[in-house]
C-alpha positions as semicolon CSV with decimal commas, in nm:
position;residue;x (nm);y (nm);z (nm)
1;M;0,000;0,000;0,000
2;V;0,139;0,338;-0,099
3;Q;0,134;0,587;0,185
4;T;0,049;0,949;0,112
5;S;-0,005;1,253;0,330
6;I;-0,379;1,232;0,263
7;L;-0,589;0,950;0,401
8;D;-0,719;0,710;0,136
9;H;-1,077;0,788;0,233
10;T;-1,354;0,697;-0,010
11;M;-1,735;0,707;-0,002
12;F;-1,950;0,463;-0,194
13;V;-2,322;0,527;-0,241
14;Y;-2,550;0,234;-0,322
15;R;-2,918;0,142;-0,303
16;E;-2,951;-0,237;-0,331
17;A;-2,772;-0,519;-0,151
18;D;-2,683;-0,676;-0,486
19;E;-2,517;-0,352;-0,594
20;L;-2,308;-0,349;-0,277
21;V;-2,206;-0,714;-0,315
22;E;-2,108;-0,674;-0,680
23;A;-1,892;-0,368;-0,612
24;L;-1,735;-0,475;-0,283
25;T;-1,655;-0,844;-0,335
26;P;-1,357;-0,791;-0,571
27;V;-1,225;-0,507;-0,353
28;L;-1,216;-0,732;-0,048
29;R;-1,057;-1,018;-0,242
30;D;-0,786;-0,788;-0,380
31;A;-0,707;-0,647;-0,035
32;L;-0,672;-0,994;0,114
33;G;-0,458;-1,100;-0,181
34;A;-0,227;-0,806;-0,110
35;G;-0,184;-0,924;0,248
36;Q;-0,386;-0,644;0,406
37;R;-0,585;-0,676;0,724
38;V;-0,952;-0,631;0,633
39;V;-1,219;-0,514;0,877
40;V;-1,580;-0,481;0,762
41;N;-1,808;-0,289;0,999
42;I;-2,162;-0,282;0,854
43;R;-2,520;-0,367;0,945
44;D;-2,586;-0,735;1,005
45;E;-2,838;-0,760;0,721
46;R;-2,568;-0,656;0,474
47;T;-2,311;-0,904;0,610
48;A;-2,485;-1,227;0,506
49;P;-2,509;-1,168;0,127
50;L;-2,158;-1,025;0,115
51;S;-2,013;-1,316;0,313
52;A;-2,194;-1,565;0,091
53;A;-2,047;-1,405;-0,222
54;L;-1,696;-1,430;-0,078
55;G;-1,727;-1,798;0,012
56;D;-1,437;-1,940;0,211
57;T;-1,254;-1,607;0,178
58;A;-1,504;-1,451;0,418
59;S;-1,340;-1,626;0,714
60;R;-1,027;-1,413;0,663
61;I;-1,221;-1,093;0,720
62;E;-1,299;-0,940;1,059
63;W;-1,675;-0,879;1,059
64;T;-1,841;-0,640;1,303
65;D;-2,190;-0,495;1,329
66;T;-2,192;-0,116;1,312
67;Y;-2,461;-0,097;1,580
68;A;-2,269;-0,326;1,816
69;W;-1,901;-0,232;1,764
70;M;-1,826;0,110;1,911
71;P;-2,163;0,260;1,807
72;H;-2,049;0,603;1,923
73;P;-1,852;0,856;1,711
74;A;-1,569;0,951;1,948
75;R;-1,515;0,599;2,079
76;R;-1,515;0,455;1,727
77;L;-1,259;0,716;1,622
78;R;-1,035;0,606;1,907
79;A;-1,086;0,237;1,820
80;I;-0,996;0,292;1,453
81;E;-0,688;0,490;1,553
82;E;-0,584;0,196;1,771
83;L;-0,634;-0,045;1,480
84;V;-0,411;0,170;1,262
85;E;-0,145;0,201;1,531
86;A;-0,140;-0,179;1,564
87;Q;-0,077;-0,202;1,189
88;R;0,206;0,050;1,213
89;A;0,369;-0,152;1,491
90;Q;0,350;-0,474;1,290
91;G;0,492;-0,309;0,980
92;D;0,274;-0,521;0,751
93;Q;0,079;-0,439;0,435
94;G;-0,175;-0,209;0,595
95;L;-0,541;-0,200;0,681
96;L;-0,860;-0,182;0,476
97;F;-1,152;-0,065;0,690
98;V;-1,492;-0,084;0,525
99;G;-1,770;0,063;0,733
100;E;-2,084;0,264;0,774
101;C;-2,177;0,497;1,056
102;A;-2,424;0,378;1,320
103;W;-2,671;0,635;1,195
104;P;-2,942;0,715;1,451
105;R;-3,298;0,815;1,379
106;A;-3,263;1,111;1,616
107;P;-3,163;1,354;1,750
108;E;-3,016;1,564;1,469
109;S;-2,722;1,660;1,692
110;L;-2,613;1,295;1,703
111;V;-2,638;1,268;1,325
112;R;-2,407;1,569;1,298
113;E;-2,166;1,412;1,547
114;W;-2,132;1,112;1,317
115;E;-2,068;1,350;1,027
116;R;-1,795;1,523;1,225
117;F;-1,644;1,180;1,297
118;D;-1,605;1,122;0,923
119;V;-1,434;1,460;0,886
120;I;-1,194;1,403;1,176
121;L;-1,079;1,077;1,018
122;N;-0,913;1,275;0,738
123;E;-0,696;1,464;0,985
124;S;-0,651;1,190;1,242
125;L;-0,528;0,921;1,001
126;S;-0,342;1,138;0,752
127;G;-0,056;0,937;0,605
128;A;-0,165;0,620;0,787
129;P;-0,109;0,271;0,641
130;A;-0,483;0,242;0,594
131;S;-0,766;0,277;0,345
132;M;-1,115;0,376;0,458
133;L;-1,417;0,289;0,245
134;C;-1,736;0,444;0,384
135;L;-2,070;0,302;0,272
136;Y;-2,383;0,514;0,227
137;D;-2,712;0,335;0,171
138;A;-2,925;0,579;-0,028
139;S;-3,233;0,363;0,031
140;V;-3,242;0,457;0,401
141;L;-3,029;0,769;0,447
142;A;-3,154;1,124;0,403
143;P;-3,023;1,291;0,084
144;S;-2,885;1,573;0,301
145;I;-2,654;1,327;0,481
146;I;-2,517;1,198;0,152
147;D;-2,477;1,550;0,013
148;R;-2,275;1,658;0,317
149;A;-2,066;1,339;0,296
150;R;-1,958;1,443;-0,053
151;Q;-1,789;1,742;0,108
152;T;-1,584;1,530;0,348
153;H;-1,449;1,237;0,143
154;P;-1,153;1,295;-0,092
155;Q;-1,268;1,012;-0,322
156;H;-1,589;0,840;-0,425
157;G;-1,673;0,515;-0,599
158;C;-1,557;0,160;-0,541
159;G;-1,275;-0,057;-0,677
160;P;-1,146;0,046;-1,020
161;R;-1,419;0,310;-1,045
162;I;-1,281;0,525;-0,761
163;I;-1,228;0,886;-0,869
164;A;-1,123;1,208;-0,700
165;N;-1,409;1,398;-0,541
166;P;-1,414;1,763;-0,659
167;H;-1,668;1,856;-0,388
168;C;-1,443;1,762;-0,094
169;T;-1,330;2,051;0,125
170;D;-1,044;2,073;0,373
171;T;-1,102;1,938;0,723
172;V;-1,125;2,273;0,903
173;T;-1,376;2,412;0,652
174;A;-1,585;2,096;0,675
175;L;-1,589;2,112;1,056
176;R;-1,696;2,476;1,047
177;R;-1,984;2,386;0,819
178;L;-2,093;2,121;1,068
179;A;-2,053;2,349;1,371
180;P;-2,369;2,397;1,579
181;G;-2,374;2,777;1,570
182;D;-2,484;2,963;1,883
183;L;-2,588;2,722;2,157
184;V;-2,888;2,886;2,320
185;V;-3,019;2,753;2,650
186;P;-3,400;2,710;2,651
187;E;-3,573;2,980;2,854
188;D;-3,738;2,727;3,083
189;A;-3,421;2,526;3,153
190;P;-3,306;2,511;3,518
191;C;-2,988;2,716;3,543
192;L;-2,721;2,765;3,810
193;G;-2,539;3,095;3,773
194;Q;-2,220;3,230;3,924
195;V;-2,064;2,886;3,962
196;R;-1,738;2,906;4,159
197;E;-1,659;2,539;4,206
198;A;-1,725;2,215;4,022
199;R;-1,879;2,050;4,329
200;A;-2,178;2,284;4,328
201;A;-2,239;2,224;3,957
202;R;-2,218;1,849;4,010
203;A;-2,479;1,858;4,283
204;F;-2,708;2,083;4,078
205;V;-2,700;1,854;3,774
206;A;-2,734;1,537;3,981
207;E;-3,050;1,674;4,144
208;H;-3,212;1,760;3,810
209;L;-3,121;1,425;3,656
210;K;-3,302;1,224;3,924
211;P;-3,650;1,241;3,763
212;T;-3,523;1,163;3,411
213;D;-3,519;0,826;3,238
214;L;-3,144;0,826;3,184
215;Q;-2,972;0,496;3,250
216;Q;-2,764;0,498;3,566
217;D;-2,433;0,487;3,381
218;Q;-2,537;0,775;3,153
219;R;-2,643;0,980;3,456
220;E;-2,310;0,924;3,629
221;E;-2,117;1,003;3,312
222;L;-2,304;1,328;3,261
223;I;-2,231;1,434;3,619
224;V;-1,860;1,361;3,570
225;V;-1,857;1,553;3,243
226;T;-2,027;1,850;3,408
227;S;-1,751;1,861;3,667
228;E;-1,480;1,847;3,399
229;L;-1,639;2,120;3,186
230;V;-1,685;2,353;3,481
231;A;-1,325;2,294;3,588
232;N;-1,215;2,386;3,235
233;S;-1,418;2,707;3,245
234;L;-1,272;2,809;3,580
235;K;-0,919;2,743;3,452
236;A;-0,990;2,959;3,147
237;A;-1,000;3,268;3,368
238;A;-1,374;3,299;3,333
239;E;-1,539;3,551;3,562
240;T;-1,886;3,413;3,497
241;V;-1,968;3,041;3,470
242;S;-2,319;2,902;3,451
243;V;-2,466;2,553;3,415
244;A;-2,803;2,457;3,267
245;V;-2,973;2,120;3,230
246;W;-3,285;2,023;3,035
247;E;-3,463;1,749;2,845
248;R;-3,571;1,785;2,481
249;D;-3,643;1,552;2,190
250;G;-3,552;1,233;2,373
251;A;-3,222;1,359;2,509
252;I;-3,078;1,524;2,820
253;A;-2,846;1,821;2,773
254;V;-2,609;1,991;3,015
255;Q;-2,456;2,318;2,900
256;V;-2,171;2,512;3,057
257;D;-2,134;2,876;2,955
258;D;-1,847;3,106;3,044
259;D;-1,683;3,434;2,945
260;G;-1,328;3,295;2,945
261;R;-1,062;3,275;2,675
262;G;-1,259;3,050;2,441
263;I;-1,170;2,739;2,242
264;S;-1,010;2,800;1,904
265;D;-0,898;2,446;1,817
266;P;-1,161;2,280;1,590
267;F;-1,024;1,938;1,693
268;A;-1,052;2,004;2,067
269;G;-1,128;1,687;2,259
270;Y;-1,115;1,449;1,965
271;H;-0,770;1,307;2,039
272;R;-0,639;1,156;2,360
273;P;-0,397;1,406;2,521
274;E;-0,036;1,304;2,558
275;R;0,067;1,194;2,906
276;E;0,280;1,505;2,944
277;A;-0,002;1,740;2,841
278;T;-0,115;1,986;3,105
279;G;-0,471;2,021;2,968
280;G;-0,724;1,888;2,721
281;R;-0,837;1,586;2,919
282;G;-1,171;1,731;3,021
283;L;-1,304;1,774;2,667
284;W;-1,158;1,442;2,556
285;M;-1,329;1,270;2,849
286;A;-1,655;1,447;2,767
287;R;-1,648;1,323;2,408
288;Q;-1,573;0,970;2,523
289;L;-1,851;0,958;2,780
290;C;-2,136;1,152;2,617
291;D;-2,326;1,084;2,297
292;V;-2,270;1,437;2,167
293;V;-2,047;1,728;2,264
294;E;-2,103;2,058;2,085
295;I;-1,889;2,370;2,120
296;S;-1,973;2,729;2,035
297;S;-1,692;2,972;2,103
298;R;-1,626;3,338;2,037
299;P;-1,399;3,589;2,216
300;D;-1,659;3,689;2,475
301;R;-1,848;3,362;2,529
302;T;-1,791;2,988;2,514
303;A;-2,065;2,730;2,546
304;V;-2,010;2,355;2,568
305;R;-2,315;2,130;2,548
306;A;-2,298;1,763;2,647
307;I;-2,588;1,540;2,544
308;Q;-2,698;1,193;2,647
309;V;-2,967;1,027;2,435
310;L;-3,241;0,860;2,639
311;A;-3,318;0,577;2,397
312;R;-3,020;0,513;2,175
313;S;-3,184;0,413;1,846
314;S;-3,016;0,160;1,616
315;Q;-3,205;0,269;1,308
316;A;-3,067;0,465;1,016
317;S;-3,178;0,824;0,974
318;S;-3,412;0,883;0,685
319;A;-3,533;1,225;0,797
């Protein structure tokens, strides 16, 4: 596999299972023939026809279900990075990762988090001994999802029909397009103002999470994340820090607002900080623990919203 400074990152749009099988079978055979490690992370209903077409060769592929294997954007990013690092350490012929996002039915913020995941891959795995082939099923996905994906993948097609994608933009531009804009707290949301210590914010959020239907682990994770975000705000020389919590559209949100220095790094929290790093762990932890983390930052105000979905749907978004 030839290594370049740009990730070999391709999107393939299809509608029928037969179309997927016809296009993908020779690609998988060629990758195995070249000695590559092949991981296929797709929905279970797509695995059976593809495996049948490959015959005995299918046993040499690592099959995972996209709704069972790391069905969370930030954790999947970390898992793929670890796969690539393992390939680097072995010094072998590289990795072919074929996958589709664990698209949810709702909320829209979680759909966008998966779209940001696909963008971050370009930066995170630049120059890696890996090829990423992302599958988009046009029979179930909203056209808007596919249109935005065309802006984030350097190539499209499958096998010998892969061509450069003229619609792809650079990573920073793509992330800005997917940014949430101003994060406005609902007027009726319980809010704790003038926060001076993380302990008070923790207690406030814990009290307001009691009557919700969050699973126990999600509740505890959201409380931990609240503490980390408030600690970050206080370290950022903020004079005013506030915390709000509310439930909307099948999800619980906690938002921390401050008037500190702001967050300028578009990749903040997406990569595990180095051991020697003096900061950055709070946002990384938040992204690992919560379903969605959104950031809105300008010189006079920064808002970080952490979201836990009440009923994590395993159905593709067609809205």
